[in-house]
N, C-alpha and C positions, 0 to 999 in steps of 0.2 A: 638517583641521577634519573634525568633526563634523556632518552636516548632516542638517534635520528638510525633507523635503519631505511634500508634498500630492501624493499619488497623482492625485486626482480634477480635478489642472492642472495637475500637475506643477512647480507654481511653491513657490520657498523658502518656509518656515516660521521656523526660526530655523536658527543655525550655533552649534558650541560649541569652542574651545579644547582638547584632550585635556588630563586631569589629569598634572602633572608627576611624576615618579616620587617625587619628595619628597611629594608627597599621597599620592600612593599608598603609600607606606611607612606613611605616620602612621594613613590610612585602617587598615590590619592589623592595626598597633599596638593600635589602639586597640576593635577586633572580637576580637583576643585577651583582653585585659583587662576588658572588657565580658562576654564568654563565661562567663570563670572566676567572675563572680560571678553569672551566667545561671545555668549549671546548678546553684549549690548554693542558689536558688531553688526554693520549694515550689508544685511541679506544679502547684498549686491557683490559684496567683499567675502563672503563666508561661498559662494554659488564661483566664485573667480577657483578660491582654492580648489574645488570639486575640478576648472576644465587643468588645472595643473597638477592635481595628479593624473588623468585621463592621459595626459600629455608623457607624465615618468611613467605609468605602467607600457605606454606603447614602444618607450624610449627602451624599457629593459625588460620587453617580452618576451627575447628567445634565451636568456636568462632565468628571468623565472618560469618560464614552463620549463626547462630543463631541472630546475629546482622539483619543481612539482613532480614530474615523471621520475624524477631519482628516491623523492621522501615518500610517495604514496605509491605509484606505482600509473598510472594512468597512463594509456599512450599519449605520446607526444605533440600528436596534432590537436587531441582533445584539450590536453595541460594550455596548449596556445589560444585556441579557441575561451577559452575561461579566463586567459586575461585580457580577450578580446571585451567577453562579457562587460567585466569592470568598467571597461573604460568607456562601453557604450552607456553602464547604468550612473558612472560620473558626470557624463553630459548629458544625460535626460534629465537629472535631477537640477544641474548649473542651470538649464534650458527654464526648466518648469517647478521648482522651489518658491518663487517668488509669489506665482499665483495661487501654490496648493495652501499657504497661512497667511495670505492675503486678508485682511477681517472681513467679517462677512456681516455687514449691516441688515437687519433682524427688522421687519416691523411688528411694533408692541404698544403697547400703553405709553411707553416713555416718550420722551423729546426726541431722544435716540439711545438705541440699543443695538450692540451690534455681538459678533463672538469673535475673541483674540484666540491666538494659538499660540505661547508662550513655551521653551523648552523646559523638560524639567530638571536636568542638571546632568550630573554622569551615569553613563550607562554601564553597566557591567556587560558584557558579549564573552559567553562563554561557547566553542563554536567547533565545529566538527574539523577529522580529515577531512574527508570523502570532496570537495570542492573548498583549499584551504584557504584561496582569494577570492572566491564566488561568494560563499558563505560569509565571508567578515563584510566584502564594501556590499553588498547588496541592502543589507543594514547600514553600513556606514558614512554611503553618502548621504542618502535623507537625513542622519540622525545630526552629523556634521552641517547639513545647509540649516538644519530647524534650529540647530545653536547649540546643541548639547555637545558633552565631552564623552569620552570612551574607555574602557579600561577591558582590551585583550586581554581575555583569559583561553588559549588554543589549546588542541587536541597535542598531548604530551606525544604523540607519534607526529608532530609536524613542527616540532621547533623551530628548523631554519625557515619553512616556509614564515614562520610568526617572524621572528626577527625581521626574514626580508618584508614585511609589509609593514612594519616599523620603517623600514631603511625608505623604502615608498615613500610614506607621508611625510617621514623628515626631507627627501630631497626634495619632494613640490612643496615644501615651506609653510607645513603644517604649524601654526603657533607652538611652540615650545612647552609641553607639556599637558597640553589637549587631547591626542590619544596616545596611550600607555599600553605597551604588553607586559606583562607578570609573566615567567617561567616559573610556575610551582606546580605542585601534585596536586592531583586530583580533587583530596582531601580538606586543601585550603581555599575549595569553591564557598564551600557553607560560611567562613569566616570574612569573605569578600563578600556576597549577598548581607550578611548580615552589619556590616559598618554602613554608620549613620553615613556614611561619606559617597555610596553609591544610592543615586535616585530610582533604580529600574534595573529590569535584567531583561537579554533576548538572550533564547539558548535553542538552538538548532542539535538535534540528537534522539537516541533512540527513545521511545515510549518509556521505560523503565529509568532513565535517569533523571527525564523531562519531568516525572510524579516527582522525584525529588527535589528539584530544584523549584518546582512549584510548591512543593510545600515549605520549604528554606523562605522561599520572596515571602510567601501568603503569611508566614508568621511574622514579618518584619513589615506587614502590608507594603508593600512596594510591587509596581504592575511590574507584570512579566509579559511574555509574548514568546511562546512555545511552537516550535514547527519540530514537528514529532517521528514516527514511525509512519508507516502507508505499505499496503498491498494491495497496488491500485490495479482494476480492473481495467481490460482491455473488451471491451463488448463489440461483435462483427454481426450483424443481424444477415440475415438469407441475402436480404438485397444488396450487400456493402460489395465495393471494388475490392475480390479478395486477393488480387496480385499487390493492389497499391496497400491493402492492409495490411498482407503479409510482411512485403517489404519494410512498412512505418514499423512494424507489430517488432520483428527482430532490433530494430536500432534502437527502439522504445526498450525494450527488454536489456541489451548489451551495451549500452552508452557507459562508460567509465564502470566499464568490467559486472555492470549492473550493482552494483553497491551507492543506490541512489534513495532515499524516498521515494523518490516520484516515477523513478522506474515503474514500467505496468509489469506486474507479478503476475495475475492469473488474467487468462486471455481464452476469455467466454464466448464459446462460437456455436449460434444455431447449429445445431444435427445436421441438420437438408444439407449445409456448406462444410461442414466440420474436416469432412476428410480430404477437400480441396484446398480447404486453407493451409491443415496442416504438412501438406505435402510443399504448396507453396512456402512457409516457414522457416522446414527444416530444410529445404533448398538453399537460403538463406540465408540459414546459420549455417551452412557447408562452408559457405564464401567467406566465412570470418576466420581471421587471419591474427594465428595466437605467435606471441613472438616478444621480443624487445622492446618495451614499450617506447625508447629511443628512437625505434624505425619506422618511417613514416610509413610504411605497410602494415605495421600492425593493427587491428582494431581492437586484440585482447592482450591485457597486459595481466600482469599479476595481481591476486587481492593484496589488498592492502597490508594483512596481518595473518600468521599461520592460523590463530584459531578464529579469525572467521571462515576461511580455509574450510575448516574442519567441521564447525556450525552448518557451514551449506553441504558437505556432504552425509555428515549424520541426518539433516530434513532432508534429503536426495532418497536414503537409505528408506527410513522410516516412510516415506512416501511410498517406495517400490515396494516393501515389504506389506503395506497395508493395501496393494492393490493396483498402485498407477503403474500405465507401463511407458519401461525408458526407452525413450527413441533416439536419443544424441547424448551420449558423455557417459557425466556418474562417476568422473574418476579423476584423481590428481594429476595433472602433467608430468611427465616423465623429466623431468629440469630440476635443475637451480630453482628456487626461489618457490612465492606461494602464488602458483598458476593449477588453474581447475579447469577440467574440460569446458566447454558451453552443454548445457545438458536440457534437454527437451522432455518432459515429463507429458503423456495423455492421457485422458482417462480418471482425471483427478474431480475427487470431489469433496465435500464438506468432510472433517474429520481427520482428511491426509494432514500432515505439517505441513506440504507444500500449497496447501488451501487456507488454513488458519492462523500460520504461523509469517511475520514479515520474513522472505528469504531474501538475505543481503549479499547476492552475487549473483552469478551469470547460471541462473537456473528460470526455466522456464514451465510456469501449468498450464495445462490445455484441459481446459473444463467443458463439457460437452451442455448444451440448453436444448428442450425439446422446444422453446419456441420463444421471443421475443420477452414475453414476460415474464416467464422465466431465467431468461438470462436477467435480468435487471434485478429481480429477486436475487439469484446468489453475484451479483455485483456488490451489493449491499450485505448480503452476509456475509461481514467482518466488520469485526471492533476497531478498523481504520476508519477514516474518510478523508482522504490528501487530495487526488488526484484519478479521474477516470477519462477515458475515452471511449468516445462511442461510433463503432460504421457504421453507415445507412445511406441511401441513397434516396431517401421519403422526407424532404424538408419537415413534412407533418409528424412523423417518429421520431424526428432529432431534436422536436421542439418539445414534445411530450415526452421522451425518456431522457433529455436531460435535465428535466424539473424533476424527473423520479431518481433519478442517480443520487445516493448523500454522497457528496464531497465539496470541497472546498472549492474546484475547478471540474468543467466538465469539457473535454475537447472533442469537439464532434471533426470527424477524420482528419483528425489530424494525435502529433502526438503531444501529449502533455509535458510544458516546460515551460518554466519562471519566464516572465517577462517584464522588464522595468515600467513599461505602462500599466500594467495591470496587478492587482493587487494579489495576492499569493498565502497560502496557507490552507490549514485544514479543520474538519471537525472531529467529535468522538475521542480518539484516543491519537490522531495524529495532531494534537495540541490547540490552542485559541491564539487570536490575534493575526495578523495580516501583515505582513512584508511587501512594499513594493508597493507605487501607482501611489495614490495622493493620501491611500488609507496610510499605506506602510510608515508615510513621513509623520502624520498626527496620532501616532502610536504612540509615541515619546514623547508627546506637547500635552502642555496642560487645554485644553477648552476649554474656555473662561468667557462668560457672561457677563457683557458692562452694560450697565443700565447708567441712563443719564436722566433724570429727574426736571421740569415736571412731569407729571402726566400729563397723556393727552386725552382729549375728549372724544370721542366718535363723530362729532360733528365737524373734528379740523380734520377730517379726511375725503377724500373726493377719488372716486376710482375713476371715472371719466371725465376727460378734458371739455370742455365745453369748446368745441369749435373757433368760437369768437377769442377762446383764450390762450389758443395755441401762439408757443411761443418757438419761433424759428430759432434753430441755435449756428449760426456762423462760424464754421470751424475755421474760416481763412480756407488759403490755399486752393479754393473751387470744392470746399465741401461743404455741406450742409445737410445737417440733421431737425428733423419736425417729429416731436411724442405727439400720442395720442392718447394712450392709456395709460393711467398710473396714479401714483397718490402723488399728492401734486403742493405741496407748502412747506413753509421756509425750514422745517428741522426734518419733515421725511423726503426721501426721494427714493420713490421708488417705481419709477416709468416703465413700462413693459413691453411695450410694442411702437412702433412709430416707422420714418421711412429715412434712409439714407440718400442724398444725390452727390452727384459725382463728376464731374465737369472732364470733360478727355484727358489722360493720362495722369490723373491724379491718385493717390492711394493715404490711407493712412497708418501710423507708425502701428507696428508691432505691442501688440496689446492684450491680455486677457482679464474675462470677468469672473467672478465669484459664482456666479448662475450659467445655468447652461442655457444655448439661441439657437435658435431655427431662425432662416434667414432664406428668402427668395428673392431671385430678383426679375424684377419686374420690366426690366428694358434695360437694352445694352449687353455687354459680355464684361463678365469677370473673371480676373484671376483670384483664387485663398487659396492664401498660405494656413493651413492650421497644423499646429504640430508638427511644424518641417515640412509636410506634406504638399507638393501642387494640387489645386485641382481646378481647370479649368470650367466657366460655369457663363449659359446664354437664360435669354430670356425665358423665364417659364421655370426652369432648375432651381432646387433647393439643396442645401448641405445644413449639416446640423455640427455645433461645435462644443466640445464637452465644456464643464464650470473649470478655468485655470489654465487650460488651454492656452498660448500666446497665439495669435493669428491674425492677420491681418487682408483687406480685401482693395482689389489695385482694379481700376477702369481699364479694360486691354481693348475696348471697341474704337470704334473713330465719331461716336455720336453722345451723347451725356446717359450716365449709368444709374440705375435708381436700384436699390433693395428694399426690401419691408425684414424689419427683423421682429423677431418676439421674443422674450425673455422667459426662464421659466421660472421665474419669482420676480418680487421687487427686492427695494432698498438694492439695490444691483451700484458694484461698485467697476470703476476700471483702474486694471497696473499695469504702466508701462511696464514694458520689456526694457527697455535699455536702462531703466533710471530705477524703476524696481519703487517709484512714487504710487502709492496709491489715495483716487480721489474718488469720491459719488459720482455717480453719470448723470450727465449733464450736469453739474455744477455748474459755479463761476469761472473754475479753473478751464471749464472746454471753453473760454471764449478766446482761448489765446492760439488760439493756429491749430491745434493739436484735437484729429476728430477721434471722440473716444466709442464711434459705432462703427462694428462688421458689419 
């Protein structure tokens, strides 16, 4: 049986009979059929589904957050934040997916060559219990936008969350069969991976299980993304803002009751400021509130299972026996449920369990380093490489040491956290592949090269446009673009720099390009909207637009405005956000009154 247990009380909430092989087979068949139609659905319709999912998540937020807290024990305030983050991520991909998967023309010896991104098929998602909604939706949002189908095999300790996810997708109007949830025993995962209807696998969980998943998927030659364990360092140099670092460190260690792969776990402090940091850290730890996860004032709820608490206590005990100094906690909380005291160990060194192993719960290990170089060495002295935090007020040190830290993400003067705008993933035994950002969306897509002949000759290419041959593109509506440098012939559209002039009160529609670009305001005043953020610019100001990010410019002044733009490549395309239509930059289609220039 698959059982749901409230970790705050130890009482069973529900139980479910695992699905039969026939039921699973029918779900896989339905997913394949639905995905075949979904991949042909215009991306604008696919992203509209994500907006509906975001709305549904918010509409059901109170009930979903309550279910999370009851089934896996995190404080209700954090559960509400988890649902909101899922909604934000759906909206992020609804806005940006069109640009992320737009065809990318590439200059080659072909008459035309481009990179296109096609969906892989049905992806198996084997998801953990610690963020039961977030872990799924950070994968599902880009996967659905890309045109893939989904089969979710959730952790068996959160079956009600799994079914609630299915209900959200259904309520939002997800095509029937496209996103399936299977309630099966863990031993069935190998069969799912081997099934020819599964095209790829994503897994978030322990390194031990991840190696098994990797071997099974590798045997079937199927793409995998693995986000595994971590023992994240939180490095504090002597020049850091110690009070801010300590306050953030406590939140980084104890959020989600310390049950996250990306929690800070080893706090590596320069010896000269270690005592001051430890005092501030312990003071902030003392302000944590242990209690009922449904109470708004609670910051520390129970661990998700009894065995997790037992493992953590054993790690604390072995570390103290090896010489670590126990400053706080170190015992179970005397109440029903799987509660454990927030625990702080000082003078932790390599060879101790709290240093060498991933501690999955409310246990902080303080490690003292003689200087900054030793701090970085200790930070890297781990088999894991997920995230790392570095605290310093010296910009040069931040640049130097962020490069030296061996991790998938380094946060300077902040807490490591996933962000839909940025790729997230690890190195070493923390896994491989990336989630989130454009990189995460393309993980489960086929990056395909399309080459169209006949081949061209070098003589057919031209880099600098003769001033006498400059062609002015009148967009209509008071917007005119003049290109200066590019690959300029009938088959290669590779304009890289030029100017655009805006009459008073004019603007261009929201759009994105397949390459990055820099923009300098030559005269006048502009308002730029880049990725949803508004920026006011005057003559002499410059800004940068990443590839794939929707943006536009508006003449905000009383006189004519001119911008000078430079692309980070040639063979540039423009994708109108409203319609999803992609055309070559400065093509005949630009004479329709729509401006392609930003």
